[in-house]
N, C-alpha and C positions, 0 to 999 in steps of 0.2 A: 505493499500500499504505499503511495507516494506521501510526503508531508502535505501536501495540498489537500489531500482526500481524507487525512487520518482525522480522527477526532481531536479537538483541543483538549488539552488538559484542564480539568475541572479546579474550581478554588483559586483561583487565583490566577500584571504582564511584567515578567522578569525582561529587562534588557537583554537583546540578543547578542550572542558572541561569547564571551569569557565566561566559563561557568563560576557561579559563586555558591555561598552557603547561608543558611540561617542556622540559629542555634536554639536549643530548648533553654528555656530561661530559668526553670525551678524544678523541684521534685527530684524523684532519683536519678534521673540522667540529666542533670543541669549540667549546661555547657556542651552537651552532646551536640556536633554538627550535623545538618541535614544539607545535603546536595539539592541544588535548585537546578533541574535539568533545563536545557536548552530546548523547551518545547513551548510552540505559540500558545499563547493564553494563560501560562503559569505566572501566578501572580501571589506569592507567599505573603502571609500576614507577617507584616515586619516586627523584628524582635519586641520594640518598645510598645507596639500596640498590644501584643500578648502580655507583656509585662502589666499593662494597665488592666486589660481584660481580667487576668487572673488576681490582680489586687482587688477589683470588683467583686469576684466571686469568692475571695477569702483564701486563695492560696492552695488549701487542699479540698480535694474532690472525692475523698474517700466513700466507697460505695456507689458514686454515681454511675449512671448510665448514660452513655454520650453517642451521639451521632454525628459524624463529620460529613456531611451529603456530597459536598464537591472538595474531596480530599486534597487534590495537587500534591504539595510536597510532604503532607501530612504535619505540617507545624502545628495546626491547633490539635489534631487528634493525638499525637504523640505528647504534647504538653499535658493534656488531660491524663493520659495514662500515666505519665511520669509523676503527676501530683495524686495518684491513688485511684482513679477511676476503676471501677470494677469490670466495666464493659465499655469499649470504644468500637463503634462499627464505622470503619472508612469505607467511602464509596468513591470509587474513581473511573471514569469511563475510558481514559487513554491508557492502552495497554503498557507502554513504556513506563509512566508513572506508576502504574498499579504494581509491576513488578518491582521497582525501586521501593514501594512502600512494603512490600512482603520481605524485601531483603533488609530492610530496616527493622521491620518486626522481629525477624529471625537474629539477628545480630544483638538486639537489646533482650532477646528473649521476652518480648512483651506478650505475655500469655493472654492480658485482657484485650489485646487488639485484634480485631478480625478486619481483613481487607477483601472488599468484594469488587471486581471489575465487572461495573454495570452503569447504565444510564441511572442517575440519582433519583430523577422523578418518578421513574416506572417503578425502580425498587421501592421508595417510599410509599406508594399506593398500596403496597402489599403488606405493608409493616403494621403491627397491631397498635390501636390507638393507646395514648398514655404509656407506651412503651419505655420513653426516654425522660431522664432528668435535665438534659441540655443538648439542644441541637445547634450546630454550627453551620451558618449559611453564608458561603463566600463563594457565589457562583462567578464566572468570568464575565466581566462588564460587557455591556453591548451585544448581549444575546439575549435579551428579554427572558430570562430565566427566572429572574427574582421573583416576581409576582406569582408565578407558578410554584415556586419553591415554597414560598410563605404559605400558600394554599396547602400544600403537601404536609408541611411541617407542623403546622399550629395543632393538628389534632394528635400529633404523636407525642406531645409533651404531658408529663404528670401535671397535676393540678398546679404545684407550686414550681413547675419546671422553667427553665430560663432558656430564652431564644437570642442567639447571637448573628447579628446580621451586619455584612460589610457590603458597601455599594458606592456607585459611583457618584451619588447626590443623596441629600440627607433624605431620611426615610419618613413618608408621611403617612401616618396611621389613617388619615382620612381617604387617602386613596388606595387602601388596602383592605378591602372588605373582609378578608380572611383573618384580621386581625382585630376585628370587632371585640371589645371587651379587654384588649391587651394594652399595656402602657409601655412607653420608653422609660427605663429606670435609671439607665445611663448613656451618655453618647459622647463622641469626640470625633476629631478629624486630624488625619496624618497625611500631608500632602494631597495626592487626589482622592484618599480613602475616607469614607465616612463609615463609622462603626457604632453600633447600636447594641444595648443590651435590654431585653424586653421581658416582661412576665406579666401574666393575667392579672388584672385589678382583683381587689378583694380575694386572693388567692388564699389567705389563712382560713 
């Protein structure tokens, strides 16, 4: 399959050319580098954004069930596993990126991590409602995936679960019918990336 016809990597656009890495920020595998493959559409969540996100979440995720629907480099999912998550399901449609995720899982002996090579939206449609405590949504920008991903993901979260969203513009809940009854509890911006942490209203 030629590069032009290959699926773009999910999750995340790195600059073309020289390979580079991101690193796991905290937990058991703190400072472990993760290579960023030279694949169109691959845009890993920056280190400082992940540091902010896990400050919001409280550092440790012991026992949490997590879904990384557009896994890409695996930076978000491996970060969650490093911090004690009981289950991390990583979904990646690009074969090369999925293979790298499996290699990292084996190298780290990350038993809580499961890697599935699949279309994230199709896979999410078959998952049981309420089966995750945290869902990461970091779809490739410019592919009109976010609205569909929000619709698929909202039902997958437990009552007090969190939804993390990265996008190329601020998330407007009024424009997202699937998020009726949700609120943005934290948000920030880094370069061209807007990031948001959401939770249901009155979840207690």
